[in-house]
MIDO-974039 format. One record per residue (C-alpha): residue number from 0; residue in three letters; y, x negated, z. Coordinates in Angstrom, 2 decimals, decimal comma, always signed. Example, Ala and Ser with C-alpha at 12.3 -4.5 7.8 and 13.67 -1.06 7.14 Angstrom:
BEGIN
<r n="0" res="ALA" py="-4,50" px="-12,30" pz="+7,80"/>
<r n="1" res="SER" py="-1,06" px="-13,67" pz="+7,14"/>
***
This chain:
BEGIN
<r n="0" res="MET" py="+35,63" px="+90,84" pz="-186,06"/>
<r n="1" res="SER" py="+37,04" px="+90,15" pz="-189,52"/>
<r n="2" res="GLU" py="+37,69" px="+93,89" pz="-190,02"/>
<r n="3" res="LEU" py="+39,90" px="+93,95" pz="-186,94"/>
<r n="4" res="THR" py="+41,82" px="+90,95" pz="-188,26"/>
<r n="5" res="LEU" py="+42,19" px="+92,21" pz="-191,77"/>
<r n="6" res="ASN" py="+43,70" px="+95,43" pz="-190,48"/>
<r n="7" res="ARG" py="+46,67" px="+93,28" pz="-189,43"/>
<r n="8" res="SER" py="+49,18" px="+92,02" pz="-192,05"/>
<r n="9" res="SER" py="+47,77" px="+89,28" pz="-194,30"/>
<r n="10" res="ASP" py="+49,60" px="+86,56" pz="-192,30"/>
<r n="11" res="MET" py="+47,65" px="+87,43" pz="-189,10"/>
<r n="12" res="ILE" py="+44,45" px="+85,81" pz="-190,54"/>
<r n="13" res="THR" py="+45,93" px="+82,39" pz="-191,17"/>
<r n="14" res="ALA" py="+44,70" px="+80,99" pz="-187,77"/>
<r n="15" res="MET" py="+41,14" px="+81,97" pz="-188,59"/>
<r n="16" res="SER" py="+41,26" px="+80,72" pz="-192,14"/>
<r n="17" res="THR" py="+42,30" px="+77,23" pz="-191,06"/>
<r n="18" res="ALA" py="+39,00" px="+76,91" pz="-189,15"/>
<r n="19" res="ASN" py="+36,95" px="+77,10" pz="-192,41"/>
<r n="20" res="SER" py="+36,16" px="+80,77" pz="-191,71"/>
<r n="21" res="PRO" py="+34,64" px="+82,78" pz="-194,53"/>
<r n="22" res="VAL" py="+37,71" px="+85,04" pz="-194,37"/>
<r n="23" res="SER" py="+40,07" px="+84,16" pz="-197,20"/>
<r n="24" res="PRO" py="+43,84" px="+84,65" pz="-196,77"/>
<r n="25" res="SER" py="+45,36" px="+87,01" pz="-199,31"/>
<r n="26" res="ILE" py="+48,91" px="+85,64" pz="-199,19"/>
<r n="27" res="PRO" py="+50,11" px="+84,78" pz="-202,70"/>
<r n="28" res="GLY" py="+51,08" px="+81,17" pz="-203,16"/>
<r n="29" res="GLY" py="+49,21" px="+79,73" pz="-200,17"/>
<r n="30" res="SER" py="+49,27" px="+81,16" pz="-196,69"/>
<r n="31" res="SER" py="+50,04" px="+77,89" pz="-194,92"/>
<r n="32" res="LYS" py="+53,21" px="+77,23" pz="-196,99"/>
<r n="33" res="ARG" py="+54,37" px="+80,80" pz="-196,55"/>
<r n="34" res="SER" py="+53,71" px="+80,83" pz="-192,85"/>
<r n="35" res="ARG" py="+55,81" px="+77,70" pz="-192,48"/>
<r n="36" res="ARG" py="+58,60" px="+79,23" pz="-194,53"/>
<r n="37" res="MET" py="+58,61" px="+82,45" pz="-192,38"/>
<r n="38" res="THR" py="+58,67" px="+80,36" pz="-189,21"/>
<r n="39" res="ASP" py="+61,73" px="+78,57" pz="-190,52"/>
<r n="40" res="ILE" py="+63,31" px="+81,90" pz="-191,48"/>
<r n="41" res="LEU" py="+62,81" px="+83,11" pz="-187,89"/>
<r n="42" res="ASP" py="+64,49" px="+79,95" pz="-186,67"/>
<r n="43" res="ALA" py="+67,43" px="+80,52" pz="-188,99"/>
<r n="44" res="ILE" py="+67,87" px="+84,08" pz="-187,78"/>
<r n="45" res="ALA" py="+67,52" px="+83,02" pz="-184,13"/>
<r n="46" res="GLU" py="+70,30" px="+80,44" pz="-184,71"/>
<r n="47" res="GLN" py="+72,76" px="+82,63" pz="-186,69"/>
<r n="48" res="GLY" py="+71,86" px="+86,14" pz="-185,56"/>
<r n="49" res="GLU" py="+71,94" px="+87,49" pz="-189,07"/>
<r n="50" res="VAL" py="+71,28" px="+86,05" pz="-192,50"/>
<r n="51" res="SER" py="+71,60" px="+87,05" pz="-196,10"/>
<r n="52" res="ILE" py="+69,06" px="+86,71" pz="-198,92"/>
<r n="53" res="GLY" py="+71,57" px="+84,40" pz="-200,61"/>
<r n="54" res="ASP" py="+71,79" px="+82,11" pz="-197,62"/>
<r n="55" res="LEU" py="+68,02" px="+81,96" pz="-197,32"/>
<r n="56" res="ALA" py="+67,52" px="+81,33" pz="-201,07"/>
<r n="57" res="GLU" py="+69,92" px="+78,39" pz="-200,88"/>
<r n="58" res="ARG" py="+68,33" px="+77,08" pz="-197,64"/>
<r n="59" res="PHE" py="+64,71" px="+77,30" pz="-198,75"/>
<r n="60" res="ALA" py="+64,98" px="+77,04" pz="-202,52"/>
<r n="61" res="SER" py="+62,92" px="+80,20" pz="-202,90"/>
<r n="62" res="SER" py="+63,44" px="+83,24" pz="-205,07"/>
<r n="63" res="ALA" py="+65,13" px="+86,39" pz="-203,80"/>
<r n="64" res="ALA" py="+61,96" px="+88,38" pz="-204,44"/>
<r n="65" res="THR" py="+59,88" px="+85,90" pz="-202,44"/>
<r n="66" res="LEU" py="+62,28" px="+86,00" pz="-199,52"/>
<r n="67" res="ARG" py="+62,43" px="+89,83" pz="-199,61"/>
<r n="68" res="ARG" py="+58,55" px="+89,92" pz="-199,28"/>
<r n="69" res="ASP" py="+58,81" px="+87,49" pz="-196,35"/>
<r n="70" res="LEU" py="+61,46" px="+89,53" pz="-194,56"/>
<r n="71" res="THR" py="+59,47" px="+92,66" pz="-195,12"/>
<r n="72" res="THR" py="+56,38" px="+91,10" pz="-193,46"/>
<r n="73" res="LEU" py="+58,47" px="+89,85" pz="-190,50"/>
<r n="74" res="ALA" py="+60,09" px="+93,30" pz="-190,11"/>
<r n="75" res="ASP" py="+56,68" px="+95,00" pz="-190,17"/>
<r n="76" res="GLN" py="+55,70" px="+92,68" pz="-187,27"/>
<r n="77" res="GLY" py="+58,77" px="+93,82" pz="-185,33"/>
<r n="78" res="LEU" py="+60,25" px="+90,31" pz="-185,25"/>
<r n="79" res="ILE" py="+63,40" px="+91,12" pz="-187,30"/>
<r n="80" res="VAL" py="+65,38" px="+94,08" pz="-188,54"/>
<r n="81" res="ARG" py="+66,14" px="+94,38" pz="-192,27"/>
<r n="82" res="THR" py="+69,73" px="+94,83" pz="-193,23"/>
<r n="83" res="HIS" py="+71,44" px="+95,53" pz="-196,63"/>
<r n="84" res="GLY" py="+70,97" px="+92,18" pz="-198,41"/>
<r n="85" res="GLY" py="+69,32" px="+90,27" pz="-195,53"/>
<r n="86" res="ALA" py="+68,03" px="+90,54" pz="-191,93"/>
<r n="87" res="LYS" py="+69,08" px="+90,18" pz="-188,27"/>
<r n="88" res="ALA" py="+67,35" px="+89,41" pz="-185,05"/>
<r n="89" res="ALA" py="+65,34" px="+92,14" pz="-183,36"/>
<r n="90" res="GLY" py="+66,17" px="+91,54" pz="-179,68"/>
<r n="91" res="VAL" py="+65,05" px="+88,16" pz="-178,45"/>
<r n="92" res="LEU" py="+62,88" px="+86,18" pz="-180,90"/>
<r n="93" res="SER" py="+60,77" px="+84,83" pz="-178,01"/>
<r n="94" res="GLU" py="+57,20" px="+84,98" pz="-179,31"/>
<r n="95" res="LEU" py="+55,79" px="+84,27" pz="-182,73"/>
<r n="96" res="PRO" py="+52,57" px="+85,81" pz="-183,99"/>
<r n="97" res="VAL" py="+49,60" px="+83,42" pz="-183,65"/>
<r n="98" res="ALA" py="+49,40" px="+82,83" pz="-187,34"/>
<r n="99" res="LEU" py="+52,90" px="+81,55" pz="-187,50"/>
<r n="100" res="ARG" py="+52,60" px="+79,54" pz="-184,31"/>
<r n="101" res="ASP" py="+49,74" px="+77,68" pz="-185,86"/>
<r n="102" res="THR" py="+52,03" px="+75,95" pz="-188,30"/>
<r n="103" res="ARG" py="+54,51" px="+74,59" pz="-185,73"/>
<r n="104" res="PHE" py="+54,20" px="+71,11" pz="-184,14"/>
<r n="105" res="GLY" py="+50,96" px="+70,66" pz="-185,94"/>
<r n="106" res="ASP" py="+50,48" px="+66,84" pz="-185,48"/>
<r n="107" res="ALA" py="+51,30" px="+67,07" pz="-181,75"/>
<r n="108" res="LYS" py="+48,93" px="+69,96" pz="-181,25"/>
<r n="109" res="ARG" py="+46,05" px="+68,11" pz="-182,95"/>
<r n="110" res="ARG" py="+46,60" px="+65,05" pz="-180,72"/>
<r n="111" res="ILE" py="+46,66" px="+67,31" pz="-177,69"/>
<r n="112" res="ALA" py="+43,48" px="+69,09" pz="-178,70"/>
<r n="113" res="ARG" py="+41,58" px="+65,82" pz="-179,31"/>
<r n="114" res="ALA" py="+42,65" px="+64,47" pz="-175,92"/>
<r n="115" res="ALA" py="+41,62" px="+67,71" pz="-174,19"/>
<r n="116" res="ALA" py="+38,19" px="+67,74" pz="-175,92"/>
<r n="117" res="LEU" py="+37,55" px="+64,22" pz="-174,61"/>
<r n="118" res="THR" py="+37,80" px="+65,48" pz="-171,03"/>
<r n="119" res="ILE" py="+34,92" px="+68,05" pz="-171,52"/>
<r n="120" res="PRO" py="+31,56" px="+66,72" pz="-170,31"/>
<r n="121" res="ARG" py="+28,90" px="+66,16" pz="-173,01"/>
<r n="122" res="GLU" py="+26,29" px="+68,03" pz="-171,05"/>
<r n="123" res="ARG" py="+25,65" px="+71,62" pz="-170,00"/>
<r n="124" res="HIS" py="+29,11" px="+72,97" pz="-169,18"/>
<r n="125" res="ALA" py="+31,05" px="+76,22" pz="-169,34"/>
<r n="126" res="VAL" py="+34,53" px="+76,09" pz="-170,78"/>
<r n="127" res="ALA" py="+37,00" px="+79,00" pz="-170,69"/>
<r n="128" res="LEU" py="+39,66" px="+78,96" pz="-173,38"/>
<r n="129" res="SER" py="+42,79" px="+81,13" pz="-173,51"/>
<r n="130" res="GLY" py="+44,26" px="+82,20" pz="-176,79"/>
<r n="131" res="GLY" py="+46,76" px="+80,22" pz="-178,71"/>
<r n="132" res="SER" py="+46,96" px="+77,70" pz="-181,58"/>
<r n="133" res="THR" py="+46,60" px="+74,60" pz="-179,41"/>
<r n="134" res="THR" py="+43,57" px="+75,99" pz="-177,54"/>
<r n="135" res="ALA" py="+42,10" px="+76,91" pz="-180,91"/>
<r n="136" res="GLY" py="+42,54" px="+73,26" pz="-181,85"/>
<r n="137" res="VAL" py="+40,55" px="+72,33" pz="-178,74"/>
<r n="138" res="ALA" py="+37,78" px="+74,62" pz="-179,81"/>
<r n="139" res="ARG" py="+37,57" px="+72,92" pz="-183,19"/>
<r n="140" res="GLU" py="+37,38" px="+69,49" pz="-181,52"/>
<r n="141" res="LEU" py="+34,29" px="+70,59" pz="-179,50"/>
<r n="142" res="VAL" py="+32,10" px="+70,71" pz="-182,68"/>
<r n="143" res="ASN" py="+30,09" px="+67,65" pz="-181,63"/>
<r n="144" res="HIS" py="+29,45" px="+68,73" pz="-178,07"/>
<r n="145" res="ARG" py="+26,03" px="+70,14" pz="-177,04"/>
<r n="146" res="ASP" py="+25,05" px="+72,74" pz="-174,44"/>
<r n="147" res="LEU" py="+28,54" px="+74,12" pz="-174,08"/>
<r n="148" res="THR" py="+29,25" px="+77,76" pz="-173,30"/>
<r n="149" res="ILE" py="+32,69" px="+78,94" pz="-174,50"/>
<r n="150" res="VAL" py="+34,10" px="+81,87" pz="-172,62"/>
<r n="151" res="THR" py="+37,22" px="+83,37" pz="-174,33"/>
<r n="152" res="ASN" py="+39,23" px="+86,48" pz="-174,82"/>
<r n="153" res="SER" py="+40,61" px="+85,18" pz="-178,11"/>
<r n="154" res="LEU" py="+39,29" px="+86,61" pz="-181,44"/>
<r n="155" res="SER" py="+40,58" px="+83,51" pz="-183,25"/>
<r n="156" res="ILE" py="+38,77" px="+81,09" pz="-180,98"/>
<r n="157" res="ALA" py="+35,53" px="+83,14" pz="-181,03"/>
<r n="158" res="TRP" py="+35,66" px="+82,95" pz="-184,86"/>
<r n="159" res="VAL" py="+36,16" px="+79,13" pz="-184,69"/>
<r n="160" res="VAL" py="+33,27" px="+78,62" pz="-182,27"/>
<r n="161" res="ASN" py="+30,97" px="+80,97" pz="-184,15"/>
<r n="162" res="SER" py="+30,78" px="+78,37" pz="-186,95"/>
<r n="163" res="PHE" py="+29,32" px="+75,77" pz="-184,57"/>
<r n="164" res="PRO" py="+25,69" px="+76,75" pz="-183,96"/>
<r n="165" res="ARG" py="+25,33" px="+74,37" pz="-181,04"/>
<r n="166" res="LEU" py="+27,95" px="+76,19" pz="-179,02"/>
<r n="167" res="LYS" py="+27,33" px="+79,44" pz="-177,24"/>
<r n="168" res="VAL" py="+30,13" px="+82,03" pz="-177,27"/>
<r n="169" res="VAL" py="+30,83" px="+84,64" pz="-174,51"/>
<r n="170" res="MET" py="+33,49" px="+87,15" pz="-175,41"/>
<r n="171" res="THR" py="+35,39" px="+89,31" pz="-172,94"/>
<r n="172" res="GLY" py="+36,04" px="+93,01" pz="-173,51"/>
<r n="173" res="GLY" py="+39,58" px="+94,36" pz="-173,38"/>
<r n="174" res="ILE" py="+42,47" px="+95,76" pz="-175,42"/>
<r n="175" res="LEU" py="+43,47" px="+93,78" pz="-178,53"/>
<r n="176" res="ARG" py="+46,96" px="+92,29" pz="-178,29"/>
<r n="177" res="PRO" py="+48,09" px="+91,88" pz="-181,92"/>
<r n="178" res="GLN" py="+50,64" px="+89,21" pz="-181,43"/>
<r n="179" res="SER" py="+48,11" px="+86,70" pz="-179,94"/>
<r n="180" res="LEU" py="+44,82" px="+88,23" pz="-181,16"/>
<r n="181" res="GLU" py="+43,65" px="+88,20" pz="-177,53"/>
<r n="182" res="LEU" py="+41,72" px="+90,83" pz="-175,57"/>
<r n="183" res="VAL" py="+43,59" px="+91,62" pz="-172,36"/>
<r n="184" res="GLY" py="+43,46" px="+94,04" pz="-169,46"/>
<r n="185" res="VAL" py="+40,98" px="+95,12" pz="-166,84"/>
<r n="186" res="LEU" py="+37,82" px="+94,60" pz="-168,97"/>
<r n="187" res="ALA" py="+38,89" px="+91,05" pz="-169,95"/>
<r n="188" res="GLU" py="+39,82" px="+90,24" pz="-166,35"/>
<r n="189" res="GLY" py="+36,49" px="+91,56" pz="-165,16"/>
<r n="190" res="THR" py="+34,55" px="+89,28" pz="-167,52"/>
<r n="191" res="PHE" py="+36,43" px="+86,18" pz="-166,30"/>
<r n="192" res="THR" py="+35,96" px="+87,08" pz="-162,64"/>
<r n="193" res="ALA" py="+32,26" px="+87,66" pz="-163,20"/>
<r n="194" res="VAL" py="+31,56" px="+84,14" pz="-164,44"/>
<r n="195" res="ASN" py="+31,97" px="+80,62" pz="-163,16"/>
<r n="196" res="VAL" py="+33,30" px="+77,95" pz="-165,49"/>
<r n="197" res="GLY" py="+33,68" px="+74,18" pz="-165,08"/>
<r n="198" res="THR" py="+36,87" px="+73,83" pz="-167,06"/>
<r n="199" res="ALA" py="+39,60" px="+76,28" pz="-167,98"/>
<r n="200" res="VAL" py="+41,82" px="+75,24" pz="-170,93"/>
<r n="201" res="LEU" py="+45,04" px="+77,19" pz="-170,78"/>
<r n="202" res="GLY" py="+47,76" px="+77,34" pz="-173,46"/>
<r n="203" res="ALA" py="+51,32" px="+78,11" pz="-172,38"/>
<r n="204" res="ASP" py="+54,64" px="+79,41" pz="-173,55"/>
<r n="205" res="GLY" py="+56,33" px="+77,55" pz="-170,78"/>
<r n="206" res="PHE" py="+55,55" px="+75,17" pz="-167,87"/>
<r n="207" res="THR" py="+57,85" px="+73,91" pz="-165,15"/>
<r n="208" res="ALA" py="+56,98" px="+72,33" pz="-161,80"/>
<r n="209" res="GLU" py="+58,79" px="+75,14" pz="-160,01"/>
<r n="210" res="ALA" py="+57,62" px="+78,19" pz="-161,88"/>
<r n="211" res="GLY" py="+54,16" px="+77,07" pz="-163,01"/>
<r n="212" res="VAL" py="+52,50" px="+78,06" pz="-166,30"/>
<r n="213" res="MET" py="+54,01" px="+80,98" pz="-168,12"/>
<r n="214" res="THR" py="+53,60" px="+83,37" pz="-171,03"/>
<r n="215" res="HIS" py="+55,69" px="+86,10" pz="-172,59"/>
<r n="216" res="ASP" py="+53,34" px="+89,02" pz="-171,79"/>
<r n="217" res="GLU" py="+52,50" px="+90,14" pz="-168,23"/>
<r n="218" res="THR" py="+49,17" px="+91,66" pz="-169,15"/>
<r n="219" res="GLU" py="+48,10" px="+88,44" pz="-170,85"/>
<r n="220" res="ALA" py="+49,25" px="+86,52" pz="-167,76"/>
<r n="221" res="ARG" py="+47,08" px="+88,59" pz="-165,44"/>
<r n="222" res="THR" py="+44,05" px="+88,06" pz="-167,69"/>
<r n="223" res="ASN" py="+44,56" px="+84,34" pz="-167,88"/>
<r n="224" res="ASN" py="+45,18" px="+84,20" pz="-164,13"/>
<r n="225" res="ALA" py="+41,68" px="+85,72" pz="-163,69"/>
<r n="226" res="MET" py="+40,28" px="+82,95" pz="-165,94"/>
<r n="227" res="VAL" py="+41,95" px="+80,20" pz="-163,94"/>
<r n="228" res="SER" py="+40,97" px="+81,62" pz="-160,53"/>
<r n="229" res="LYS" py="+37,25" px="+81,08" pz="-161,25"/>
<r n="230" res="ALA" py="+37,51" px="+77,67" pz="-162,79"/>
<r n="231" res="VAL" py="+36,58" px="+74,40" pz="-161,07"/>
<r n="232" res="ARG" py="+39,46" px="+72,67" pz="-162,79"/>
<r n="233" res="THR" py="+42,29" px="+73,80" pz="-165,10"/>
<r n="234" res="ILE" py="+43,77" px="+71,87" pz="-168,01"/>
<r n="235" res="VAL" py="+47,02" px="+73,03" pz="-169,57"/>
<r n="236" res="VAL" py="+47,50" px="+72,06" pz="-173,16"/>
<r n="237" res="ALA" py="+51,16" px="+72,47" pz="-174,38"/>
<r n="238" res="ASP" py="+53,35" px="+70,72" pz="-176,88"/>
<r n="239" res="GLY" py="+56,57" px="+69,16" pz="-175,66"/>
<r n="240" res="SER" py="+58,68" px="+72,18" pz="-176,58"/>
<r n="241" res="LYS" py="+57,00" px="+74,16" pz="-173,85"/>
<r n="242" res="ILE" py="+57,68" px="+71,71" pz="-171,04"/>
<r n="243" res="GLY" py="+60,68" px="+72,78" pz="-168,91"/>
<r n="244" res="ARG" py="+60,80" px="+76,09" pz="-170,61"/>
<r n="245" res="THR" py="+60,40" px="+79,44" pz="-168,78"/>
<r n="246" res="ALA" py="+58,79" px="+82,67" pz="-169,94"/>
<r n="247" res="LEU" py="+58,43" px="+86,18" pz="-168,48"/>
<r n="248" res="ALA" py="+55,13" px="+86,05" pz="-166,58"/>
<r n="249" res="GLN" py="+53,28" px="+83,46" pz="-164,53"/>
<r n="250" res="MET" py="+49,73" px="+82,75" pz="-165,47"/>
<r n="251" res="ALA" py="+49,07" px="+79,94" pz="-162,95"/>
<r n="252" res="THR" py="+50,97" px="+78,25" pz="-160,16"/>
<r n="253" res="THR" py="+51,51" px="+74,48" pz="-160,50"/>
<r n="254" res="ASP" py="+49,06" px="+73,78" pz="-157,67"/>
<r n="255" res="GLN" py="+46,37" px="+75,57" pz="-159,68"/>
<r n="256" res="VAL" py="+46,70" px="+73,09" pz="-162,54"/>
<r n="257" res="ASP" py="+44,68" px="+69,83" pz="-162,48"/>
<r n="258" res="MET" py="+45,88" px="+68,28" pz="-165,69"/>
<r n="259" res="LEU" py="+48,64" px="+68,72" pz="-168,25"/>
<r n="260" res="ILE" py="+48,17" px="+67,28" pz="-171,76"/>
<r n="261" res="THR" py="+51,32" px="+67,21" pz="-173,86"/>
<r n="262" res="ASP" py="+53,02" px="+65,03" pz="-176,40"/>
<r n="263" res="ASP" py="+55,91" px="+62,48" pz="-176,21"/>
<r n="264" res="SER" py="+58,62" px="+65,05" pz="-177,12"/>
<r n="265" res="ALA" py="+58,27" px="+66,57" pz="-173,67"/>
<r n="266" res="ASP" py="+61,20" px="+66,32" pz="-171,23"/>
<r n="267" res="PRO" py="+60,40" px="+63,14" pz="-169,12"/>
<r n="268" res="GLU" py="+62,31" px="+64,47" pz="-166,05"/>
<r n="269" res="GLU" py="+60,37" px="+67,69" pz="-166,02"/>
<r n="270" res="LEU" py="+57,03" px="+65,74" pz="-166,49"/>
<r n="271" res="ALA" py="+58,05" px="+63,58" pz="-163,47"/>
<r n="272" res="ARG" py="+58,50" px="+66,76" pz="-161,41"/>
<r n="273" res="ILE" py="+55,13" px="+68,07" pz="-162,59"/>
<r n="274" res="ARG" py="+53,43" px="+64,77" pz="-161,61"/>
<r n="275" res="ALA" py="+55,15" px="+64,83" pz="-158,24"/>
<r n="276" res="ALA" py="+53,66" px="+68,31" pz="-157,71"/>
<r n="277" res="GLY" py="+50,17" px="+66,71" pz="-158,00"/>
<r n="278" res="VAL" py="+49,28" px="+67,39" pz="-161,61"/>
<r n="279" res="GLU" py="+47,73" px="+64,61" pz="-163,67"/>
<r n="280" res="VAL" py="+49,88" px="+64,27" pz="-166,85"/>
<r n="281" res="THR" py="+48,63" px="+62,86" pz="-170,12"/>
<r n="282" res="VAL" py="+51,13" px="+62,25" pz="-172,90"/>
<r n="283" res="VAL" py="+49,66" px="+61,72" pz="-176,36"/>
***
């Protein structure tokens, strides 16, 4: 598994390294700090459309050489386009790689993960986890549970759970999606439809009462829908920035969701609509 990850750019292993994995990040100067800076760079480009090295150097108090390396990494991921002396947006900056997403809204995600883990029975139970930084946080919070079987299509989550000997891991097959480090497609869907799980924990790029739970990739959406369809109950874990937001593809309808766990930055009006649709909402 580590070979698959290390074949990506060095930033793509940050999510695994934060789980005390034996894989060591090779980003000079500290991967967490660099990932946060690159996330902020993406935000700046999304706001302005195009930025110069000079603008970024003033904004982030970093050297031109450091920022050029950051921009090269982001361009290699297809997230931006390099220009003479700077960079510009590459289409719509809608989805961050999982390693960068892991640095955003960290405190809220940890609270959400802890709350979600408390809902998992401390007995023999099967839990399906979709990919994402918040669901990876849920996986880390399950360390003290016993007799759990974790079913996942996420390489990051499988790596996290592998360090907990009391937890059993079932991985799907499928095609590796580099942006999210998830296995998707027919093989992944087949695994999810072949098993029965007590709880599905689903991350999201967007959730509204009208449109349901959404993600940016249609293949990922079909895979996660297969996971939800075989679960006794489904919990959506999403920080407040995702509530009221739409994305390309629906993973689950609102009536397929039993519980939403989010934080207090979520739009209260949208939360009220989600509650009215029959979903139990927990704000942490």
